[in-house]
C-alpha positions in Angstrom: -270.4 -70.5 -25.0 -267.3 -68.2 -23.6 -267.5 -66.6 -26.8 -271.0 -66.6 -27.1 -270.6 -64.6 -23.6 -267.7 -62.5 -24.9 -270.2 -61.4 -28.0 -272.8 -60.8 -25.4 -270.2 -58.7 -23.2 -269.2 -56.5 -26.5 -272.7 -55.7 -27.4 -273.6 -54.7 -23.4 -270.6 -51.8 -24.2 -271.5 -48.2 -24.5 -268.9 -46.8 -27.1 -267.4 -44.7 -24.2 -266.9 -48.4 -21.9 -265.4 -49.3 -25.1 -263.0 -46.6 -25.5 -262.2 -46.8 -22.0 -261.5 -51.2 -21.6 -259.0 -50.2 -24.7 -257.5 -47.3 -23.3 -256.9 -49.7 -19.7 -255.7 -52.6 -21.9 -253.3 -50.4 -23.7 -252.2 -48.8 -20.6 -251.5 -52.2 -19.1 -249.3 -53.3 -22.1 -247.2 -49.8 -22.1 -246.5 -50.2 -18.4 -245.3 -53.9 -18.8 -243.4 -53.1 -22.0 -243.0 -49.5 -22.7 -244.5 -47.8 -26.4 -243.0 -50.8 -28.3 -245.7 -53.1 -26.7 -248.7 -51.0 -27.8 -249.8 -53.4 -30.7 -252.9 -53.6 -31.5 -254.1 -56.9 -32.3 -252.7 -58.0 -28.4 -254.3 -54.9 -26.7 -257.7 -55.9 -28.6 -257.8 -59.7 -27.5 -256.9 -58.1 -23.6 -259.9 -55.7 -24.0 -262.5 -58.6 -25.6 -262.5 -56.7 -28.8 -262.1 -57.1 -32.1 -259.3 -55.4 -34.0 -261.2 -53.4 -36.5 -263.2 -51.7 -33.4 -259.9 -50.1 -32.1 -259.5 -48.6 -35.4 -263.0 -47.6 -35.5 -262.5 -46.3 -32.6 -259.0 -44.2 -32.6 -258.3 -44.4 -36.4 -255.0 -46.1 -36.1 -252.3 -46.7 -33.7 -251.0 -43.3 -33.4 -254.6 -42.1 -32.3 -254.7 -44.5 -30.0 -251.5 -43.3 -28.2 -252.5 -39.8 -28.6 -255.8 -40.7 -26.9 -253.7 -42.3 -24.1 -251.2 -39.1 -23.7 -254.3 -36.9 -23.2 -256.2 -39.0 -20.7 -253.0 -39.2 -19.2 -252.6 -35.3 -18.7 -256.5 -35.0 -17.9 -255.5 -37.4 -15.0 -251.9 -35.3 -14.1 -254.1 -32.2 -14.0 -257.1 -33.7 -12.1 -254.3 -34.7 -9.3 -253.0 -31.2 -9.5 -256.5 -29.7 -8.6 -257.5 -32.1 -6.2 -254.1 -31.3 -4.5 -253.5 -27.9 -4.4 -253.9 -26.4 -2.3 -254.5 -28.5 0.6 -253.7 -28.7 4.0 -250.1 -28.0 3.4 -249.8 -24.9 1.2 -248.2 -24.8 -1.2 -248.3 -28.9 -0.9 -244.8 -29.0 -2.8 -243.9 -32.6 -2.0 -247.3 -33.5 -2.4 -248.2 -32.2 -6.0 -244.3 -33.7 -7.1 -245.6 -37.0 -5.5 -248.6 -36.7 -7.6 -247.3 -35.5 -10.6 -244.3 -39.0 -10.9 -247.3 -41.3 -10.3 -248.9 -40.2 -13.1 -246.0 -39.7 -15.4 -243.8 -42.3 -14.0 -245.8 -45.1 -13.0 -248.6 -44.7 -15.7 -246.4 -44.3 -18.1 -247.0 -40.6 -19.4 -243.6 -39.3 -19.7 -242.2 -42.0 -22.1 -245.6 -41.7 -24.1 -245.7 -37.9 -24.6 -241.6 -38.1 -24.9 -242.3 -40.7 -28.2 -245.2 -38.3 -29.6 -243.0 -35.0 -29.1 -239.7 -37.2 -30.8 -242.2 -38.1 -33.6 -243.2 -34.8 -34.2 -246.5 -35.5 -33.0 -246.6 -33.4 -29.7 -248.8 -30.5 -30.7 -251.6 -32.5 -31.4 -251.3 -33.3 -27.4 -250.0 -30.4 -26.2 -252.1 -27.8 -26.9 -251.9 -24.0 -26.1 -253.4 -24.2 -22.3 -253.6 -27.2 -21.7 -252.4 -26.8 -18.3 -253.6 -23.5 -17.7 -256.3 -24.4 -15.6 -253.7 -26.0 -12.9 -251.0 -23.3 -13.1 -254.1 -21.0 -12.2 -255.1 -22.8 -8.9 -251.4 -23.2 -8.4 -251.3 -19.4 -9.0 -253.8 -18.9 -6.1 -252.3 -20.8 -3.8 -249.4 -18.3 -4.5 -251.1 -15.7 -3.8 -252.9 -16.4 -0.7 -249.7 -17.6 0.6 -248.1 -14.5 0.1 -250.3 -12.4 1.2 -250.7 -14.6 4.6 -247.2 -14.0 5.1 -247.0 -10.6 4.2 -245.0 -10.7 1.1 -245.5 -9.3 -2.4 -247.8 -11.7 -4.5 -246.2 -13.2 -7.7 -247.4 -12.0 -10.9 -249.0 -14.6 -13.0 -246.4 -14.8 -15.4 -243.9 -16.0 -12.6 -246.0 -18.6 -11.8 -246.5 -19.7 -15.4 -242.5 -19.7 -15.5 -242.7 -22.0 -12.1 -245.2 -24.6 -13.6 -243.2 -25.0 -16.9 -239.9 -25.7 -14.4 -242.3 -28.1 -12.4 -243.6 -30.1 -15.2 -240.1 -30.3 -17.2 -238.3 -31.2 -13.6 -240.9 -34.1 -12.7 -241.1 -35.4 -17.3 -237.2 -34.9 -17.1 -236.7 -37.3 -13.7 -238.9 -39.5 -15.3 -237.5 -40.5 -18.1 -234.0 -40.0 -17.2 -233.3 -39.0 -13.2 -232.4 -42.9 -12.7 -229.7 -43.3 -15.3 -228.4 -39.6 -14.3 -228.2 -40.2 -10.7 -226.3 -43.9 -11.2 -223.6 -42.3 -13.6 -223.6 -39.4 -11.3 -222.6 -42.2 -8.4 -225.7 -41.7 -6.7 -227.4 -45.4 -7.3 -230.6 -45.8 -9.2 -232.5 -47.5 -6.6 -236.4 -46.6 -5.3 -235.0 -45.0 -1.9 -232.1 -43.1 -3.7 -235.8 -41.8 -6.2 -237.4 -41.3 -3.2 -234.6 -39.1 -1.2 -233.9 -37.2 -4.4 -237.8 -36.2 -4.1 -237.5 -35.5 -1.2 -234.8 -33.1 -1.6 -236.0 -31.5 -4.8 -239.5 -30.6 -2.9 -237.2 -28.8 -0.5 -235.4 -26.4 -2.9 -238.5 -25.6 -4.5 -240.1 -24.7 -1.1 -236.9 -22.7 -0.2 -237.3 -21.0 -3.7 -241.1 -20.3 -3.0 -240.1 -18.7 0.8 -237.3 -16.2 -0.3 -240.2 -13.9 -2.1 -239.5 -10.3 -1.3 -241.4 -9.1 1.5 -244.0 -6.1 0.7 -242.2 -2.6 1.3 
């Protein structure tokens, strides 16, 4: 009976629901064991489907990994678009926290690094994939500068700033604890929080030092 129930559940799933179940099972394995834990047979068992079903939806392990990263990138951008502008504009600390939540806790930074180092990053980091978030950031920066009587930034400057933030978050998600431990700061959760608070204040100070209108 349990076997028939599982089969019936599989039949009731739409293609989108099946893909989502596979991605969620893969994400749980990623969080538990890193990219090496992405094994199709075990993901299929966790999602309650057959191994060939994963191949049907994603083509290969690499296709599944790519889909996971694309889903993570969409979440990352969604978090940014929801949080900027906020009541505190620009909400540097809030934006960094949201970036870290997706990049670190969901393992997206590790997966993206794996794809890039294996030469497959161009399929996920496509031209302009983060541009909507950067444009939202730019609108907030322009509005804040005008309200404070400062010269508004050029779009290119904001794109540079967004690039800097993204690299900071990915780098810290991948190497931050190890580097802090090697420097002598320690690598615990409290030190990580303190470093990220400090980083948000540094970024805010950089933002506030833009020249005023003449």
